[in-house]
Steps between C-alpha positions, in 0.01 A plus 500: 500500500684727748557406858253757602227355293547155653399593848295231675154566630304253717126518467322365805125449447262216546299617202636319196362755251656790685840331497478425130393864416778637711749252351406600142538873566832473692651248254426741215686765696805275521475367850562139599174397678470244776164403646374366830140430599531568868733645753669174608584418135630864462746450789630175331530669166690793644726263687580304176510781247645844443206744556535872450137608577193331649140585399303358786122462536360554849247211490671161483366158601829392664695779674335828413689802350552667839663185655704434188637852499582481877681175457715642215590797710630268775753354250830690481518406128154636414471782748522764227334307216248739334149375570190657340184374662180502297159494661136559407433600865411870535542542871792691641571228770602260222724762340655581838543140577682444168750781577544365858586159342774671292364558153656766277174596333135391567284527188133484528298394191 
C-alpha cells in the first residue's frame, strides 16, 4: 500500500453499529481505522496514536462532540487536525456550534 492509502482515521461514535459500518467502508478504501466510543476515549486515542482525520459524532455519553472538538483545538499538536462532525440534528444552532468548536466540516444525516 502507498503512504497515502494508509492515512489514519479515528471514528468517534457511541453507536457500535455505526462504527463498524464506517470501519468497513473506510478499511476497504485503504485507511487505517481507529475507534473510540466517546469523546474522552477519542482524546486518549489521539494522544497515543497517529491520527490524520477525525469523524466525530455530536451526541456522546462522555464528553460530547462539541467539547471534544474544542479540547482538540486547544492542543497545539491537534489545533489543525481535520475534524468532520456528524450529526442527525437538523437545527442550524447545532451546525453553528460545531463550526464555533472548530470542525472542518459538519455533515448532517
